[in-house]
N, C-alpha and C positions, 0 to 999 in steps of 0.2 A: 749525504754525509760523506760518502766515499769520495765524491768529487771535491768537496771542501778539504778533506784530509789530504788529498793529493795536492791541492792548491797550497796548503800550508807547508807541506813538505818541499814543494817546488820553491816556494819563497825562501825557505830556510836554506835550501841547497844553493839558490842563486846568491844569497848573502855570503855563504861560505866561499863560493867560487869567485866572488868579486875581488879585484886587486886592492890590497891594503894601501892606505895613504897615511903618511904621518902627519900629525897635527902640527901646525906652525904656530909658534908662540910670537905674539906681537911684542915689539920693543916697548919698554915703558916710556910713557910720555914724560915730558919735562914736568918737573914739580912732583914727580913720584906718582902721578895719577895713572890708572890703568888706561890702556889705549881704547879708543872708541871702536865699537863693533862696526864693520863696514855694512852698508845697506844690503839687505837680502836680495840676491839676484832672482829674477823671474825664472821659474823652472822652464827648461827647454822642452818643447813639445814637437815631437816628430810629425811633420805634416802628413806623412804617409800613413800614420796610425789614426788620424782624425776620423776618417770614414769607418775604420774598424770599430772605433769606440762608439760611434753613432749606431752601428749595426748591433753591437752588444747591448746598448741601452734599449734598443727596440725589440730585443729577443724576449720570448716568453719564458723568462727565468726569474728566480727569486732575487731580491736585491743583493743578498750575500754572495750569490754565485756570480752575478754581474760584476760586483765589486772585486771578486777574486780574479776574474778574467781581465779586468781593466788594470789591476795591479801587476798581473803577469805579462802584460803586453810588451813592456820595454825589455824584459829579460827573455823574451821568446822571439817575437817578430822583430824586435830591435837588434837582435844578434845576427850577423851574417850567416847564411845558410851553411857555409863550410865549417863554421865554428859551433854550430848548434849541437847540444847534447841530445840524447834520445828523449829525455824528459821534456826538453824544449819543443822538440818535434811533436811529441804527444800533445802538449798544450796547444801548439799551432793547429794540429789536426782537429782538436776539440773546438777551437775558435772558428776553424773553417766550417765545421758542422753547424755551429751556431749561425755563422754568416749565411750558409746555404739555407738554413731553416728560415731565417729572416727574409732572404731573397725570395724563397718560395712563397712565403706568406705575403710579401709585397706583390709578387706576381699574381697570386690569387686575388689579392685585393684589387690590383689593377684590372684583371679580367672581369671581376664582379662589377667594378665601376664602369668598364666598357660595356658590359651587358646592360647595366642600368642606363647608361647613356644611349645605347642602341634602343632600349625599350622606350626611353623618354622621347627619342627621336621618332620612333614608330607612333607613340601616342601623340606626339606633336603633329605628325603628318595626318593622323586620323582626326585630330581636333581641327586642323586646318581644312581638311575635307569637309568635316561637319560644319565648320564656320562658313565655308563657300556655299555649301548646300542650304544652310540656314539663310544666308544673305540672298540666295536665289529665290528661296521660298518667300522671304520677306518681300523681295521685289515683285514676285508674282502676286502676293497678297495685296501690296499697295496698288498694283495695276488693277487688280480685281475691284478694290475699293474705289479707285478713281473711275473705273468703268461703271460701277454701280451708282456712284454719285451722279455721273454724267447721265446715266440712263434714267435715274430718278428725276433729275432736272429737266430732261427732255420730255419725259412723260407728264410731269407737272405743267410744263409749258404747252404741251399738246392738249391737255385738259382745259387749260385757261383759254387757249385759242378756240377750242370747240365750244366752250361756254359762251364766248363772245360772239361766235358765228351764230349760235342758236338764239341768242338774245336779239341780235340784229334781225334775223329772219322773223322771229316772233313779233318784234316791233313793227317791221314792215307789213306783216300780215295783219296785225291789229289796226294799223293806221289805214291801209288801203282796203281792207275788207269791211271796215265800219260802214261805208256807204252801201256796199253790197248787202250787209246785214240789215241795214235800215230799209233798203229797197224790198228785200224779201219779206220783212215784217209788215211793211206798208201794203204790199200786194196782197198778203194773206188777210190783212184787216179789211181791205176793199172787197175781197172775195167774200169775207164773212158778212160785211155790211150789205152787199148785194143779195146774199142768200137769206139774211135774217132781217136786218133793220129796214132795208128798202122794200123787201117783200111784205113785211108787216104794214108798211105805209100803203103799198099797192092794194093789199087786202082790206085796208081800212081799219085794222086792229091797233094801229099805233100812229100817232101824229108826230113822233120824235124824229126830227131830221138833223138836229144839231151835230150828232155824232158823225153823220155822213159828211157834212160841211167841214168838220174838223179834218177829215182825210183829204180834203181838196183845198187846203190853205195855200198851196203854191199854184193853184189854177185860178186864172182870171175868169170869174163867173159874171154872166150878164146881169146887169142891175135889175132887169125886169124879172129874171128867174128868181133872184133873191127875194124880190118883193112879193112874188106870187106863191112861193113855197109855203109860207105859213098858212095862207087860206086854203091852198089845195090840200095840204096834208091834214088840215083840221076838218075837212069834209069827210062824211061817210062815203063809202064806195058807191052807194046808190045815188048820191047827190052830185057826183062829179060829172062835169061836162067834157066837151071835146078839148077845151082850153086846158083843163086840169090834166087830161090825159097827155096833152102835148108837153106840159111842164114836167110831168113825171118822166115821160120818155126822154126828154132833154137831160134830166138829171142822171138817168140810167146810162145814157149815152156818154156823158161826161165820166161817170164812174168806170165804165167799160174802157173808154179811151185811156184813162189814167192807168188802169190795170195793164192794158196792152203796152203802154209806154214803159211801165216798170218791168214787164216781162222782157221787153227788148233790151233794156239797160242791164237786167240781170243776166240775160243770155250772153251779152257782149262782155260782161265782167267776169263771168265764171271761168274761162280759160286761164286768165291771169291769176285768179284766186286759186285755181287748182295748181298752178305752178308754185305759188307761194306756199301752199299746203305741202306740196312735195318737197320744197326747199326746207321747210320746218322739220318735216319727217327725217330728211337726210341729215340735217344738222343735229337732230336728236340722236339719230343712229351714230353719227360721228362722235358725239359726246359720250354715248354709252360705250362705244369701242375704245375711246381714249381712256375713260374711267376704268374699264376692265383691264386694259394694258398697264395702266399705272398701278393698279392693285396687284397685278401679277409680278411686276418689277419689284415692288416693295416686299413681296413674299418670297422672292428668290434668294 
């Protein structure tokens, strides 16, 4: 209120001190009509006061105080310093304080914005570092995924190759060992026939010789032997003569000869069969290893 009172007094004082100017009367126009008013001139605004007005408007003052300072500008700052009254100097000092306050406020705001900008720049650098680190981690993760996929593909290929190798070894073993298996089975059957069927015929307790002949299908038997066997085998042991003994001895000799032939073939085939067995076992071991490795890769 004191400030406003001073402002009103200053305005009254300024008007009292202003030079008086007489009003000019315009000449009456023709026809007795009053003269037309000239167009209002645009008020002159001192360019030196524009910045001061902006500062006052930005000051933390009430609107009435701002308006008072704006009105007092022309009659204070607009007067040359040598001609200023003490009251005008007082107004100028108050305006200076206002401007200093606005300047200080603007400086504080500027420093605050600088601090915010510096903080934002720091945050930006941190975010950029985090982004670079995230990109690096992503790159490493992608490399790990690619390595994992490659390892899985390689392990799957290894399992497939191992399965194919085992299948080939098993098929070769099955194909080439079939003759060996048959030879072993046939040799065992001949040995059994000698120990049981043929011995029963020799003892006269059995006349069945057809099972023995079935074991000799690939042997070219003498026609006389084939024709004599039914009679000889059908005789009791006590009724047999020298010819019967010769027939049975010949049959036994043929059986033993076939057994020996099979034993020789088996002995010759066993080393290769052993190699095939070892190959199958190695292939199975390879498949087991490849399967275990593939399982480990998938679990990592």
